[in-house]
N, CA, C, O and the ligand as a Tripos MOL2 file, in Angstrom:
@<TRIPOS>MOLECULE
protein
  313   311    79     0     0
PROTEIN
NO_CHARGES

@<TRIPOS>ATOM
      1 N          12.4870    9.4230   -3.8100 N.3       1 MET1
      2 CA         11.3690    9.8240   -4.6970 C.3       1 MET1
      3 C          11.4050    8.9560   -5.9540 C.2       1 MET1
      4 O          12.4220    8.8970   -6.6460 O.2       1 MET1
      5 N          10.3260    8.3050   -6.2350 N.am      2 PRO2
      6 CA         10.3260    7.4010   -7.3950 C.3       2 PRO2
      7 C          10.2830    8.1530   -8.7170 C.2       2 PRO2
      8 O           9.9030    9.3220   -8.7920 O.2       2 PRO2
      9 N          10.6730    7.4580   -9.7160 N.am      3 THR3
     10 CA         10.6610    8.0230  -11.0610 C.3       3 THR3
     11 C           9.6180    7.2970  -11.8940 C.2       3 THR3
     12 O           9.6190    6.0700  -11.9940 O.2       3 THR3
     13 N           8.7410    8.0720  -12.4810 N.am      4 TYR4
     14 CA          7.7060    7.4770  -13.3150 C.3       4 TYR4
     15 C           8.0280    7.7400  -14.7690 C.2       4 TYR4
     16 O           8.4720    8.8240  -15.1480 O.2       4 TYR4
     17 N           7.7950    6.7280  -15.5630 N.am      5 SER5
     18 CA          8.0020    6.8710  -16.9930 C.3       5 SER5
     19 C           6.6490    7.0550  -17.6740 C.2       5 SER5
     20 O           5.6970    6.3100  -17.4450 O.2       5 SER5
     21 N           6.6110    8.0620  -18.5050 N.am      6 TYR6
     22 CA          5.3920    8.3240  -19.2510 C.3       6 TYR6
     23 C           5.6810    8.2260  -20.7400 C.2       6 TYR6
     24 O           6.7930    8.4800  -21.2030 O.2       6 TYR6
     25 N           4.6650    7.8560  -21.4560 N.am      7 ALA7
     26 CA          4.7830    7.8150  -22.9050 C.3       7 ALA7
     27 C           3.5220    8.4170  -23.4990 C.2       7 ALA7
     28 O           2.4050    8.1020  -23.0900 O.2       7 ALA7
     29 N           3.7260    9.2760  -24.4570 N.am      8 CYS8
     30 CA          2.5780    9.9080  -25.0900 C.3       8 CYS8
     31 C           1.9770    8.9650  -26.1140 C.2       8 CYS8
     32 O           2.6870    8.3650  -26.9210 O.2       8 CYS8
     33 N           0.6760    8.8430  -26.0690 N.am      9 ALA9
     34 CA         -0.0090    7.9520  -27.0030 C.3       9 ALA9
     35 C          -0.2120    8.6250  -28.3540 C.2       9 ALA9
     36 O          -0.6570    7.9900  -29.3100 O.2       9 ALA9
     37 N           0.1090    9.8860  -28.4270 N.am     10 GLN10
     38 CA         -0.1670   10.6010  -29.6740 C.3      10 GLN10
     39 C           1.0970   10.8390  -30.4850 C.2      10 GLN10
     40 O           1.1530   10.5490  -31.6800 O.2      10 GLN10
     41 N           2.1210   11.3800  -29.8030 N.am     11 CYS11
     42 CA          3.3460   11.6890  -30.5370 C.3      11 CYS11
     43 C           4.4780   10.7400  -30.1930 C.2      11 CYS11
     44 O           5.5310   10.7800  -30.8290 O.2      11 CYS11
     45 N           4.2830    9.8980  -29.2100 N.am     12 GLY12
     46 CA          5.3050    8.9250  -28.8660 C.3      12 GLY12
     47 C           6.3960    9.4820  -27.9790 C.2      12 GLY12
     48 O           7.4320    8.8430  -27.7960 O.2      12 GLY12
     49 N           6.1850   10.6460  -27.4330 N.am     13 ASN13
     50 CA          7.1670   11.2530  -26.5580 C.3      13 ASN13
     51 C           7.2360   10.4770  -25.2400 C.2      13 ASN13
     52 O           6.2280   10.3090  -24.5540 O.2      13 ASN13
     53 N           8.4230   10.0130  -24.9030 N.am     14 ALA14
     54 CA          8.6070    9.2640  -23.6650 C.3      14 ALA14
     55 C           9.5930   10.0050  -22.7900 C.2      14 ALA14
     56 O          10.6330   10.4730  -23.2510 O.2      14 ALA14
     57 N           9.2470   10.1020  -21.5200 N.am     15 PHE15
     58 CA         10.1240   10.8150  -20.5950 C.3      15 PHE15
     59 C           9.8800   10.3030  -19.1950 C.2      15 PHE15
     60 O           8.9100    9.5960  -18.9210 O.2      15 PHE15
     61 N          10.7810   10.6800  -18.3290 N.am     16 ASP16
     62 CA         10.6770   10.2790  -16.9270 C.3      16 ASP16
     63 C          10.4060   11.5040  -16.0690 C.2      16 ASP16
     64 O          10.9150   12.5960  -16.3240 O.2      16 ASP16
     65 N           9.5980   11.2930  -15.0550 N.am     17 VAL17
     66 CA          9.2510   12.3770  -14.1520 C.3      17 VAL17
     67 C           9.4840   11.9110  -12.7250 C.2      17 VAL17
     68 O           9.0600   10.8290  -12.3190 O.2      17 VAL17
     69 N          10.1640   12.7560  -11.9880 N.am     18 HIS18
     70 CA         10.3560   12.4620  -10.5750 C.3      18 HIS18
     71 C           9.1430   12.9680   -9.7970 C.2      18 HIS18
     72 O           8.8800   14.1690   -9.7260 O.2      18 HIS18
     73 N           8.4340   12.0390   -9.2310 N.am     19 GLN19
     74 CA          7.2420   12.4120   -8.4890 C.3      19 GLN19
     75 C           7.2000   11.6510   -7.1830 C.2      19 GLN19
     76 O           7.7360   10.5510   -7.0500 O.2      19 GLN19
     77 N           6.5550   12.2650   -6.2470 N.am     20 SER20
     78 CA          6.2970   11.5360   -5.0050 C.3      20 SER20
     79 C           4.9880   10.7880   -5.1490 C.2      20 SER20
     80 O           4.2610   10.9600   -6.1280 O.2      20 SER20
     81 N           4.6980    9.9600   -4.1690 N.am     21 PHE21
     82 CA          3.4920    9.1470   -4.2590 C.3      21 PHE21
     83 C           2.2320    9.9870   -4.1410 C.2      21 PHE21
     84 O           1.1530    9.5780   -4.5680 O.2      21 PHE21
     85 N           2.3870   11.1600   -3.5580 N.am     22 SER22
     86 CA          1.2060   11.9880   -3.3410 C.3      22 SER22
     87 C           0.9420   12.9090   -4.5120 C.2      22 SER22
     88 O          -0.1020   13.5560   -4.5850 O.2      22 SER22
     89 N           1.9040   12.9640   -5.4360 N.am     23 ASP23
     90 CA          1.6910   13.8480   -6.5710 C.3      23 ASP23
     91 C           0.7050   13.2320   -7.5570 C.2      23 ASP23
     92 O           0.5540   12.0140   -7.6520 O.2      23 ASP23
     93 N           0.0570   14.1040   -8.2680 N.am     24 ASP24
     94 CA         -0.8830   13.6210   -9.2620 C.3      24 ASP24
     95 C          -0.1330   13.1280  -10.4940 C.2      24 ASP24
     96 O           0.9080   13.6650  -10.8730 O.2      24 ASP24
     97 N          -0.6730   12.1280  -11.0800 N.am     25 ALA25
     98 CA         -0.0480   11.5770  -12.2750 C.3      25 ALA25
     99 C          -0.2710   12.5140  -13.4550 C.2      25 ALA25
    100 O          -1.3020   13.1750  -13.5780 O.2      25 ALA25
    101 N           0.7270   12.5390  -14.3030 N.am     26 LEU26
    102 CA          0.5970   13.3780  -15.4880 C.3      26 LEU26
    103 C          -0.3410   12.7120  -16.4860 C.2      26 LEU26
    104 O          -0.3480   11.4910  -16.6410 O.2      26 LEU26
    105 N          -1.1080   13.5170  -17.1390 N.am     27 THR27
    106 CA         -2.0730   12.9660  -18.0870 C.3      27 THR27
    107 C          -1.9720   13.6360  -19.4470 C.2      27 THR27
    108 O          -2.5320   13.1480  -20.4290 O.2      27 THR27
    109 N          -1.2600   14.7510  -19.5040 N.am     28 VAL28
    110 CA         -1.1800   15.4910  -20.7630 C.3      28 VAL28
    111 C           0.2760   15.5870  -21.2040 C.2      28 VAL28
    112 O           1.1530   15.9340  -20.4120 O.2      28 VAL28
    113 N           0.5150   15.2870  -22.4280 N.am     29 CYS29
    114 CA          1.8640   15.3680  -22.9700 C.3      29 CYS29
    115 C           2.3120   16.8170  -23.0340 C.2      29 CYS29
    116 O           1.5980   17.6650  -23.5710 O.2      29 CYS29
    117 N           3.4950   17.1120  -22.4890 N.am     30 PRO30
    118 CA          3.9800   18.4840  -22.5220 C.3      30 PRO30
    119 C           4.4080   18.9220  -23.9160 C.2      30 PRO30
    120 O           4.5880   20.1160  -24.1540 O.2      30 PRO30
    121 N           4.5680   18.0170  -24.8060 N.am     31 SER31
    122 CA          5.0180   18.3710  -26.1460 C.3      31 SER31
    123 C           3.8540   18.6890  -27.0710 C.2      31 SER31
    124 O           3.8490   19.7100  -27.7600 O.2      31 SER31
    125 N           2.8660   17.7980  -27.0760 N.am     32 CYS32
    126 CA          1.7860   17.9580  -28.0350 C.3      32 CYS32
    127 C           0.4300   18.0720  -27.3630 C.2      32 CYS32
    128 O          -0.5590   18.3960  -28.0210 O.2      32 CYS32
    129 N           0.3670   17.8160  -26.0800 N.am     33 GLY33
    130 CA         -0.9050   17.9140  -25.3860 C.3      33 GLY33
    131 C          -1.7530   16.6690  -25.5290 C.2      33 GLY33
    132 O          -2.9330   16.6700  -25.1780 O.2      33 GLY33
    133 N          -1.1670   15.6300  -26.0320 N.am     34 GLY34
    134 CA         -1.9060   14.3810  -26.1960 C.3      34 GLY34
    135 C          -1.9980   13.6280  -24.8850 C.2      34 GLY34
    136 O          -1.4050   14.0230  -23.8810 O.2      34 GLY34
    137 N          -2.7390   12.5530  -24.9070 N.am     35 PRO35
    138 CA         -2.9070   11.7540  -23.6860 C.3      35 PRO35
    139 C          -1.6490   10.9730  -23.3430 C.2      35 PRO35
    140 O          -1.0150   10.3500  -24.1940 O.2      35 PRO35
    141 N          -1.3190   11.0330  -22.0700 N.am     36 LEU36
    142 CA         -0.1630   10.2810  -21.5940 C.3      36 LEU36
    143 C          -0.6080    8.9900  -20.9450 C.2      36 LEU36
    144 O          -1.7280    8.8550  -20.4530 O.2      36 LEU36
    145 N           0.2940    8.0710  -20.9650 N.am     37 ARG37
    146 CA          0.0370    6.8480  -20.2170 C.3      37 ARG37
    147 C           1.3120    6.4690  -19.4780 C.2      37 ARG37
    148 O           2.4260    6.6760  -19.9580 O.2      37 ARG37
    149 N           1.1080    5.9130  -18.3080 N.am     38 LYS38
    150 CA          2.2490    5.5030  -17.5120 C.3      38 LYS38
    151 C           2.8830    4.2470  -18.0830 C.2      38 LYS38
    152 O           2.2030    3.3460  -18.5730 O.2      38 LYS38
    153 N           4.1840    4.2170  -18.0060 N.am     39 VAL39
    154 CA          4.9130    3.0480  -18.4600 C.3      39 VAL39
    155 C           5.5260    2.3840  -17.2440 C.2      39 VAL39
    156 O           6.3570    2.9580  -16.5410 O.2      39 VAL39
    157 N           5.0960    1.1760  -17.0250 N.am     40 TYR40
    158 CA          5.5920    0.4500  -15.8630 C.3      40 TYR40
    159 C           6.6820   -0.5280  -16.2790 C.2      40 TYR40
    160 O           6.7820   -0.9310  -17.4380 O.2      40 TYR40
    161 N           7.4620   -0.8800  -15.3300 N.am     41 GLY41
    162 CA          8.4260   -1.9450  -15.5460 C.3      41 GLY41
    163 C           9.7920   -1.4630  -15.9840 C.2      41 GLY41
    164 O          10.7260   -2.2620  -16.0570 O.2      41 GLY41
    165 N           9.9350   -0.2110  -16.2700 N.am     42 THR42
    166 CA         11.2270    0.2630  -16.7620 C.3      42 THR42
    167 C          11.9640    1.1040  -15.7340 C.2      42 THR42
    168 O          13.1130    1.4920  -15.9430 O.2      42 THR42
    169 N          11.3130    1.3760  -14.6510 N.am     43 VAL43
    170 CA         11.9450    2.2080  -13.6450 C.3      43 VAL43
    171 C          12.0180    1.4590  -12.3250 C.2      43 VAL43
    172 O          11.4880    0.3560  -12.1910 O.2      43 VAL43
    173 N          12.6570    2.0520  -11.3900 N.am     44 GLY44
    174 CA         12.8890    1.3730  -10.1150 C.3      44 GLY44
    175 C          11.8030    1.6020   -9.1090 C.2      44 GLY44
    176 O          12.0760    1.7110   -7.9130 O.2      44 GLY44
    177 N          10.6000    1.6750   -9.5560 N.am     45 VAL45
    178 CA          9.4950    1.7980   -8.6210 C.3      45 VAL45
    179 C           9.1140    0.4120   -8.1410 C.2      45 VAL45
    180 O           8.4740   -0.3550   -8.8610 O.2      45 VAL45
    181 N           9.5040    0.1050   -6.9450 N.am     46 THR46
    182 CA          9.2710   -1.2450   -6.4340 C.3      46 THR46
    183 C           8.2940   -1.1990   -5.2740 C.2      46 THR46
    184 O           8.4770   -0.4630   -4.3040 O.2      46 THR46
    185 N           7.2820   -1.9810   -5.3980 N.am     47 PHE47
    186 CA          6.3700   -2.1510   -4.2760 C.3      47 PHE47
    187 C           6.8450   -3.3780   -3.4940 C.2      47 PHE47
    188 O           6.4190   -4.5070   -3.7350 O.2      47 PHE47
    189 N           7.7180   -3.1120   -2.5780 N.am     48 ASN48
    190 CA          8.3480   -4.2160   -1.8570 C.3      48 ASN48
    191 C           7.3350   -4.9690   -1.0160 C.2      48 ASN48
    192 O           6.5270   -4.3810   -0.2980 O.2      48 ASN48
    193 N           7.4020   -6.2740   -1.1250 N.am     49 GLY49
    194 CA          6.4440   -7.1120   -0.4070 C.3      49 GLY49
    195 C           6.6330   -7.0820    1.0920 C.2      49 GLY49
    196 O           5.7220   -7.4140    1.8500 O.2      49 GLY49
    197 N           7.8170   -6.6830    1.5150 N.am     50 SER50
    198 CA          8.0670   -6.6790    2.9500 C.3      50 SER50
    199 C           7.3610   -5.5160    3.6360 C.2      50 SER50
    200 O           7.3050   -5.4460    4.8640 O.2      50 SER50
    201 N           6.8380   -4.6300    2.8500 N.am     51 GLY51
    202 CA          6.1790   -3.4760    3.4440 C.3      51 GLY51
    203 C           4.7470   -3.7700    3.8480 C.2      51 GLY51
    204 O           4.1200   -3.0030    4.5790 O.2      51 GLY51
    205 N           4.2460   -4.8810    3.3630 N.am     52 PHE52
    206 CA          2.8830   -5.2220    3.7150 C.3      52 PHE52
    207 C           2.8400   -5.8910    5.0770 C.2      52 PHE52
    208 O           3.2710   -7.0310    5.2490 O.2      52 PHE52
    209 N           2.3350   -5.1880    5.9900 N.am     53 TYR53
    210 CA          2.2250   -5.7660    7.3170 C.3      53 TYR53
    211 C           0.8390   -5.4650    7.8730 C.2      53 TYR53
    212 O           0.2830   -4.3870    7.6630 O.2      53 TYR53
    213 N           0.3120   -6.4210    8.5680 N.am     54 ARG54
    214 CA         -0.9990   -6.2320    9.1630 C.3      54 ARG54
    215 C          -0.9070   -6.4080   10.6660 C.2      54 ARG54
    216 O          -0.0820   -7.1630   11.1820 O.2      54 ARG54
    217 N          -1.7480   -5.7130   11.3240 N.am     55 THR55
    218 CA         -1.7470   -5.8110   12.7770 C.3      55 THR55
    219 C          -2.7400   -6.8790   13.2100 C.2      55 THR55
    220 O          -3.8810   -6.6000   13.5770 O.2      55 THR55
    221 N          -2.2620   -8.0980   13.1500 N.am     56 ASP56
    222 CA         -3.1010   -9.2090   13.5980 C.3      56 ASP56
    223 C          -3.0110   -9.3420   15.1100 C.2      56 ASP56
    224 O          -2.2360  -10.1420   15.6340 O.2      56 ASP56
    225 N          -3.8040   -8.5590   15.7890 N.am     57 SER57
    226 CA         -3.7340   -8.5540   17.2510 C.3      57 SER57
    227 C          -4.9840   -9.1790   17.8450 C.2      57 SER57
    228 O          -5.4130   -8.8550   18.9520 O.2      57 SER57
    229 N          -5.5470  -10.0870   17.0630 N.am     58 ARG58
    230 CA         -6.7730  -10.7070   17.5760 C.3      58 ARG58
    231 C          -6.5160  -12.1200   18.1120 C.2      58 ARG58
    232 O          -7.4250  -12.7650   18.6360 O.2      58 ARG58
    233 N          -5.3030  -12.5840   17.9810 N.am     59 SER59
    234 CA         -5.0110  -13.9450   18.4170 C.3      59 SER59
    235 C          -4.7950  -14.0150   19.9290 C.2      59 SER59
    236 O          -5.1190  -15.0200   20.5610 O.2      59 SER59
    237 N          -4.2530  -12.9580   20.4940 N.am     60 SER60
    238 CA         -3.9620  -12.9710   21.9160 C.3      60 SER60
    239 C          -4.7550  -11.8710   22.6100 C.2      60 SER60
    240 O          -4.2230  -10.8110   22.9390 O.2      60 SER60
    241 N          -6.0080  -12.1410   22.8190 N.am     61 GLY61
    242 CA         -6.8280  -11.1670   23.5140 C.3      61 GLY61
    243 C          -6.5840  -11.2040   25.0010 C.2      61 GLY61
    244 O          -6.6990  -12.2670   25.6110 O.2      61 GLY61
    245 N          -6.2550  -10.0930   25.6010 N.am     62 PRO62
    246 CA         -5.9270  -10.1060   27.0360 C.3      62 PRO62
    247 C          -7.1520  -10.2100   27.9240 C.2      62 PRO62
    248 O          -7.0560  -10.7000   29.0490 O.2      62 PRO62
    249 N          -8.2810   -9.7670   27.4500 N.am     63 SER63
    250 CA         -9.4680   -9.7590   28.2970 C.3      63 SER63
    251 C         -10.6020  -10.5250   27.6380 C.2      63 SER63
    252 O         -10.6690  -10.6240   26.4130 O.2      63 SER63
    253 N         -11.4790  -11.0580   28.4470 N.am     64 GLY64
    254 CA        -12.6510  -11.7240   27.9150 C.3      64 GLY64
    255 C         -12.4960  -13.2230   27.8370 C.2      64 GLY64
    256 O         -13.4530  -13.9160   27.4930 O.2      64 GLY64
    257 N         -11.3330  -13.7450   28.1430 N.am     65 ALA65
    258 CA        -11.1140  -15.1790   28.0280 C.3      65 ALA65
    259 C         -11.5180  -15.9090   29.3050 C.2      65 ALA65
    260 O         -12.3000  -16.8600   29.2680 O.2      65 ALA65
    261 N         -10.9790  -15.4540   30.4300 N.am     66 SER66
    262 CA        -11.1910  -16.1920   31.6700 C.3      66 SER66
    263 C         -11.8010  -15.2970   32.7500 C.2      66 SER66
    264 O         -11.4520  -15.3840   33.9270 O.2      66 SER66
    265 N         -12.7060  -14.4490   32.3190 N.am     67 SER67
    266 CA        -13.3490  -13.5840   33.2930 C.3      67 SER67
    267 C         -14.8670  -13.7990   33.2410 C.2      67 SER67
    268 O         -15.4180  -14.1710   32.2050 O.2      67 SER67
    269 N         -15.5090  -13.5670   34.3430 N.am     68 GLY68
    270 CA        -16.9550  -13.7380   34.3730 C.3      68 GLY68
    271 C         -17.3640  -15.0210   35.0450 C.2      68 GLY68
    272 O         -18.5400  -15.2020   35.3600 O.2      68 GLY68
    273 N         -16.4180  -15.9260   35.2770 N.am     69 SER69
    274 CA        -16.7620  -17.1790   35.9490 C.3      69 SER69
    275 C         -16.3340  -17.0960   37.4210 C.2      69 SER69
    276 O         -15.4490  -17.8250   37.8710 O.2      69 SER69
    277 N         -16.9750  -16.2030   38.1410 N.am     70 SER70
    278 CA        -16.6090  -16.0490   39.5380 C.3      70 SER70
    279 C         -17.3210  -17.1050   40.3860 C.2      70 SER70
    280 O         -18.5120  -17.3700   40.2220 O.2      70 SER70
    281 N         -16.5590  -17.6850   41.2800 N.am     71 GLY71
    282 CA        -17.1580  -18.6860   42.1470 C.3      71 GLY71
    283 C         -16.9800  -20.0970   41.6420 C.2      71 GLY71
    284 O         -17.4280  -21.0390   42.2960 O.2      71 GLY71
    285 N         -16.3450  -20.2750   40.5080 N.am     72 ALA72
    286 CA        -16.1780  -21.6110   39.9760 C.3      72 ALA72
    287 C         -15.0470  -22.3500   40.6780 C.2      72 ALA72
    288 O         -15.0170  -23.5800   40.7190 O.2      72 ALA72
    289 N         -14.1200  -21.5720   41.2290 N.am     73 SER73
    290 CA        -12.9510  -22.2000   41.8300 C.3      73 SER73
    291 C         -13.1400  -22.4170   43.3460 C.2      73 SER73
    292 O         -12.2120  -22.8210   44.0480 O.2      73 SER73
    293 N         -14.3290  -22.1470   43.8160 N.am     74 SER74
    294 CA        -14.5600  -22.3070   45.2650 C.3      74 SER74
    295 C         -15.2860  -23.6170   45.5390 C.2      74 SER74
    296 O         -16.2410  -23.6700   46.3140 O.2      74 SER74
    297 N         -14.8120  -24.6650   44.8890 N.am     75 VAL75
    298 CA        -15.4210  -25.9740   45.1000 C.3      75 VAL75
    299 C         -14.5540  -26.7720   46.0540 C.2      75 VAL75
    300 O         -13.4300  -27.1580   45.7320 O.2      75 VAL75
    301 N         -15.0960  -27.0080   47.2150 N.am     76 SER76
    302 CA        -14.3270  -27.7490   48.2140 C.3      76 SER76
    303 C         -14.7660  -29.2080   48.2160 C.2      76 SER76
    304 O         -15.8930  -29.5430   48.5790 O.2      76 SER76
    305 N         -13.8680  -30.0340   47.8120 N.am     77 SER77
    306 CA        -14.1980  -31.4500   47.8070 C.3      77 SER77
    307 C         -13.7100  -32.1050   49.0840 C.2      77 SER77
    308 O         -12.5370  -31.9960   49.4410 O.2      77 SER77
    309 N         -14.5560  -32.7420   49.7240 N.am     78 SER78
    310 CA        -14.1720  -33.3390   50.9730 C.3      78 SER78
    311 C         -13.9590  -34.8450   50.8790 C.2      78 SER78
    312 O         -13.6270  -35.4840   51.8770 O.2      78 SER78
    313 ZN          2.7840   13.9360  -27.1710 Zn       79 ZN79
@<TRIPOS>BOND
     1     1     2 1
     2     2     3 1
     3     3     4 2
     4     3     5 am
     5     5     6 1
     6     6     7 1
     7     7     8 2
     8     7     9 am
     9     9    10 1
    10    10    11 1
    11    11    12 2
    12    11    13 am
    13    13    14 1
    14    14    15 1
    15    15    16 2
    16    15    17 am
    17    17    18 1
    18    18    19 1
    19    19    20 2
    20    19    21 am
    21    21    22 1
    22    22    23 1
    23    23    24 2
    24    23    25 am
    25    25    26 1
    26    26    27 1
    27    27    28 2
    28    27    29 am
    29    29    30 1
    30    30    31 1
    31    31    32 2
    32    31    33 am
    33    33    34 1
    34    34    35 1
    35    35    36 2
    36    35    37 am
    37    37    38 1
    38    38    39 1
    39    39    40 2
    40    39    41 am
    41    41    42 1
    42    42    43 1
    43    43    44 2
    44    43    45 am
    45    45    46 1
    46    46    47 1
    47    47    48 2
    48    47    49 am
    49    49    50 1
    50    50    51 1
    51    51    52 2
    52    51    53 am
    53    53    54 1
    54    54    55 1
    55    55    56 2
    56    55    57 am
    57    57    58 1
    58    58    59 1
    59    59    60 2
    60    59    61 am
    61    61    62 1
    62    62    63 1
    63    63    64 2
    64    63    65 am
    65    65    66 1
    66    66    67 1
    67    67    68 2
    68    67    69 am
    69    69    70 1
    70    70    71 1
    71    71    72 2
    72    71    73 am
    73    73    74 1
    74    74    75 1
    75    75    76 2
    76    75    77 am
    77    77    78 1
    78    78    79 1
    79    79    80 2
    80    79    81 am
    81    81    82 1
    82    82    83 1
    83    83    84 2
    84    83    85 am
    85    85    86 1
    86    86    87 1
    87    87    88 2
    88    87    89 am
    89    89    90 1
    90    90    91 1
    91    91    92 2
    92    91    93 am
    93    93    94 1
    94    94    95 1
    95    95    96 2
    96    95    97 am
    97    97    98 1
    98    98    99 1
    99    99   100 2
   100    99   101 am
   101   101   102 1
   102   102   103 1
   103   103   104 2
   104   103   105 am
   105   105   106 1
   106   106   107 1
   107   107   108 2
   108   107   109 am
   109   109   110 1
   110   110   111 1
   111   111   112 2
   112   111   113 am
   113   113   114 1
   114   114   115 1
   115   115   116 2
   116   115   117 am
   117   117   118 1
   118   118   119 1
   119   119   120 2
   120   119   121 am
   121   121   122 1
   122   122   123 1
   123   123   124 2
   124   123   125 am
   125   125   126 1
   126   126   127 1
   127   127   128 2
   128   127   129 am
   129   129   130 1
   130   130   131 1
   131   131   132 2
   132   131   133 am
   133   133   134 1
   134   134   135 1
   135   135   136 2
   136   135   137 am
   137   137   138 1
   138   138   139 1
   139   139   140 2
   140   139   141 am
   141   141   142 1
   142   142   143 1
   143   143   144 2
   144   143   145 am
   145   145   146 1
   146   146   147 1
   147   147   148 2
   148   147   149 am
   149   149   150 1
   150   150   151 1
   151   151   152 2
   152   151   153 am
   153   153   154 1
   154   154   155 1
   155   155   156 2
   156   155   157 am
   157   157   158 1
   158   158   159 1
   159   159   160 2
   160   159   161 am
   161   161   162 1
   162   162   163 1
   163   163   164 2
   164   163   165 am
   165   165   166 1
   166   166   167 1
   167   167   168 2
   168   167   169 am
   169   169   170 1
   170   170   171 1
   171   171   172 2
   172   171   173 am
   173   173   174 1
   174   174   175 1
   175   175   176 2
   176   175   177 am
   177   177   178 1
   178   178   179 1
   179   179   180 2
   180   179   181 am
   181   181   182 1
   182   182   183 1
   183   183   184 2
   184   183   185 am
   185   185   186 1
   186   186   187 1
   187   187   188 2
   188   187   189 am
   189   189   190 1
   190   190   191 1
   191   191   192 2
   192   191   193 am
   193   193   194 1
   194   194   195 1
   195   195   196 2
   196   195   197 am
   197   197   198 1
   198   198   199 1
   199   199   200 2
   200   199   201 am
   201   201   202 1
   202   202   203 1
   203   203   204 2
   204   203   205 am
   205   205   206 1
   206   206   207 1
   207   207   208 2
   208   207   209 am
   209   209   210 1
   210   210   211 1
   211   211   212 2
   212   211   213 am
   213   213   214 1
   214   214   215 1
   215   215   216 2
   216   215   217 am
   217   217   218 1
   218   218   219 1
   219   219   220 2
   220   219   221 am
   221   221   222 1
   222   222   223 1
   223   223   224 2
   224   223   225 am
   225   225   226 1
   226   226   227 1
   227   227   228 2
   228   227   229 am
   229   229   230 1
   230   230   231 1
   231   231   232 2
   232   231   233 am
   233   233   234 1
   234   234   235 1
   235   235   236 2
   236   235   237 am
   237   237   238 1
   238   238   239 1
   239   239   240 2
   240   239   241 am
   241   241   242 1
   242   242   243 1
   243   243   244 2
   244   243   245 am
   245   245   246 1
   246   246   247 1
   247   247   248 2
   248   247   249 am
   249   249   250 1
   250   250   251 1
   251   251   252 2
   252   251   253 am
   253   253   254 1
   254   254   255 1
   255   255   256 2
   256   255   257 am
   257   257   258 1
   258   258   259 1
   259   259   260 2
   260   259   261 am
   261   261   262 1
   262   262   263 1
   263   263   264 2
   264   263   265 am
   265   265   266 1
   266   266   267 1
   267   267   268 2
   268   267   269 am
   269   269   270 1
   270   270   271 1
   271   271   272 2
   272   271   273 am
   273   273   274 1
   274   274   275 1
   275   275   276 2
   276   275   277 am
   277   277   278 1
   278   278   279 1
   279   279   280 2
   280   279   281 am
   281   281   282 1
   282   282   283 1
   283   283   284 2
   284   283   285 am
   285   285   286 1
   286   286   287 1
   287   287   288 2
   288   287   289 am
   289   289   290 1
   290   290   291 1
   291   291   292 2
   292   291   293 am
   293   293   294 1
   294   294   295 1
   295   295   296 2
   296   295   297 am
   297   297   298 1
   298   298   299 1
   299   299   300 2
   300   299   301 am
   301   301   302 1
   302   302   303 1
   303   303   304 2
   304   303   305 am
   305   305   306 1
   306   306   307 1
   307   307   308 2
   308   307   309 am
   309   309   310 1
   310   310   311 1
   311   311   312 2
@<TRIPOS>SUBSTRUCTURE
     1 MET1         2 RESIDUE 1 A MET
     2 PRO2         6 RESIDUE 1 A PRO
     3 THR3        10 RESIDUE 1 A THR
     4 TYR4        14 RESIDUE 1 A TYR
     5 SER5        18 RESIDUE 1 A SER
     6 TYR6        22 RESIDUE 1 A TYR
     7 ALA7        26 RESIDUE 1 A ALA
     8 CYS8        30 RESIDUE 1 A CYS
     9 ALA9        34 RESIDUE 1 A ALA
    10 GLN10       38 RESIDUE 1 A GLN
    11 CYS11       42 RESIDUE 1 A CYS
    12 GLY12       46 RESIDUE 1 A GLY
    13 ASN13       50 RESIDUE 1 A ASN
    14 ALA14       54 RESIDUE 1 A ALA
    15 PHE15       58 RESIDUE 1 A PHE
    16 ASP16       62 RESIDUE 1 A ASP
    17 VAL17       66 RESIDUE 1 A VAL
    18 HIS18       70 RESIDUE 1 A HIS
    19 GLN19       74 RESIDUE 1 A GLN
    20 SER20       78 RESIDUE 1 A SER
    21 PHE21       82 RESIDUE 1 A PHE
    22 SER22       86 RESIDUE 1 A SER
    23 ASP23       90 RESIDUE 1 A ASP
    24 ASP24       94 RESIDUE 1 A ASP
    25 ALA25       98 RESIDUE 1 A ALA
    26 LEU26      102 RESIDUE 1 A LEU
    27 THR27      106 RESIDUE 1 A THR
    28 VAL28      110 RESIDUE 1 A VAL
    29 CYS29      114 RESIDUE 1 A CYS
    30 PRO30      118 RESIDUE 1 A PRO
    31 SER31      122 RESIDUE 1 A SER
    32 CYS32      126 RESIDUE 1 A CYS
    33 GLY33      130 RESIDUE 1 A GLY
    34 GLY34      134 RESIDUE 1 A GLY
    35 PRO35      138 RESIDUE 1 A PRO
    36 LEU36      142 RESIDUE 1 A LEU
    37 ARG37      146 RESIDUE 1 A ARG
    38 LYS38      150 RESIDUE 1 A LYS
    39 VAL39      154 RESIDUE 1 A VAL
    40 TYR40      158 RESIDUE 1 A TYR
    41 GLY41      162 RESIDUE 1 A GLY
    42 THR42      166 RESIDUE 1 A THR
    43 VAL43      170 RESIDUE 1 A VAL
    44 GLY44      174 RESIDUE 1 A GLY
    45 VAL45      178 RESIDUE 1 A VAL
    46 THR46      182 RESIDUE 1 A THR
    47 PHE47      186 RESIDUE 1 A PHE
    48 ASN48      190 RESIDUE 1 A ASN
    49 GLY49      194 RESIDUE 1 A GLY
    50 SER50      198 RESIDUE 1 A SER
    51 GLY51      202 RESIDUE 1 A GLY
    52 PHE52      206 RESIDUE 1 A PHE
    53 TYR53      210 RESIDUE 1 A TYR
    54 ARG54      214 RESIDUE 1 A ARG
    55 THR55      218 RESIDUE 1 A THR
    56 ASP56      222 RESIDUE 1 A ASP
    57 SER57      226 RESIDUE 1 A SER
    58 ARG58      230 RESIDUE 1 A ARG
    59 SER59      234 RESIDUE 1 A SER
    60 SER60      238 RESIDUE 1 A SER
    61 GLY61      242 RESIDUE 1 A GLY
    62 PRO62      246 RESIDUE 1 A PRO
    63 SER63      250 RESIDUE 1 A SER
    64 GLY64      254 RESIDUE 1 A GLY
    65 ALA65      258 RESIDUE 1 A ALA
    66 SER66      262 RESIDUE 1 A SER
    67 SER67      266 RESIDUE 1 A SER
    68 GLY68      270 RESIDUE 1 A GLY
    69 SER69      274 RESIDUE 1 A SER
    70 SER70      278 RESIDUE 1 A SER
    71 GLY71      282 RESIDUE 1 A GLY
    72 ALA72      286 RESIDUE 1 A ALA
    73 SER73      290 RESIDUE 1 A SER
    74 SER74      294 RESIDUE 1 A SER
    75 VAL75      298 RESIDUE 1 A VAL
    76 SER76      302 RESIDUE 1 A SER
    77 SER77      306 RESIDUE 1 A SER
    78 SER78      310 RESIDUE 1 A SER
    79 ZN79       313 GROUP 0 **** ****
């Protein structure tokens, strides 16, 4: 579970919150009720580049390449 750092824009209160990716981000300072903003770069929340993978399955199409040309191979050369 990643840790998000928040800092209050009003009172300067900074704290860390353990949240999952599906949790909503905090927007209100628990101390003064002011607006919070996320602080990036100070915690170990890493968006690892190795996680980006795409299913490029269009290069090797199994069907549609060599079908439909029936009778082309029945050429008898004498
Ligand atoms: Zn505050």
